[in-house]
C-alpha positions in Angstrom: -2.2 4.8 -8.6 -2.1 3.9 -12.3 1.0 6.1 -12.7 2.7 4.4 -9.8 1.8 0.9 -11.2 3.2 1.9 -14.6 6.4 3.2 -13.0 6.8 -0.1 -11.1 6.5 -2.1 -14.3 9.6 -0.2 -15.5 11.5 0.0 -12.3 11.0 -1.8 -8.9 11.6 1.0 -6.4 10.8 1.0 -2.8 9.6 4.6 -2.7 7.1 4.0 -5.5 5.7 1.0 -3.6 5.4 3.3 -0.6 3.5 5.8 -2.6 1.1 3.2 -4.1 0.5 1.7 -0.6 -0.3 5.2 0.7 -2.9 5.5 -2.1 -4.4 2.2 -1.2 -4.5 3.2 2.5 -6.3 6.4 1.6 -8.9 4.5 -0.3 -9.3 2.1 2.6 -9.9 4.9 5.0 -12.6 6.3 2.8 -14.6 3.2 2.2 -13.8 1.2 5.4 -16.5 3.1 7.3 -19.3 1.5 5.2 -18.5 -2.3 5.4 -15.4 -3.8 6.8 -15.7 -7.1 5.0 -16.6 -5.7 1.6 -14.5 -7.6 -1.0 -13.2 -4.2 -2.3 -11.8 -3.4 1.1 -10.2 -6.8 1.5 -8.6 -6.4 -1.9 -7.2 -2.9 -1.2 -6.0 -4.0 2.2 -4.1 -7.0 0.6 -2.6 -4.7 -2.0 -1.4 -2.2 0.6 0.1 -4.9 2.7 1.9 -6.4 -0.3 3.3 -3.1 -1.3 4.4 -2.2 2.3 6.1 -5.5 2.6 8.0 -4.8 -0.6 9.0 -1.4 0.7 10.3 -3.0 3.9 12.2 -5.6 1.9 13.8 -2.9 -0.3 14.3 -0.2 2.3 14.4 -2.0 5.7 14.9 1.2 7.8 11.9 3.0 6.3 10.0 3.7 9.5 6.9 5.0 7.8 6.4 1.7 6.0 6.6 -0.2 9.3 4.2 2.2 10.9 1.7 2.1 8.0 1.8 -1.7 8.1 1.0 -1.7 11.7 -2.0 0.6 11.1 -3.6 -1.8 8.7 
C-alpha cells in the first residue's frame, strides 16, 4: 500500500488507484468480521471508496472498479 501511495504521489494513474483500493478492501474483509463500526474500518472503507471513485473517473469503463464499489 505504501508503494502504491508513493507511486500516486509521482503519477496519478487509474490502475494504481485500483490496486490501492483492492488492498484497502482486503484489509476491510479481514477486520470487518470483528466490529463493523470500528473507526479503522470506517477509515479504510472511506479510502477504498475514494480510490475507486478516482479509478472510475480516470477509466470509466473499468468494470472491476464499478463492481468493487458496489461490494463496499
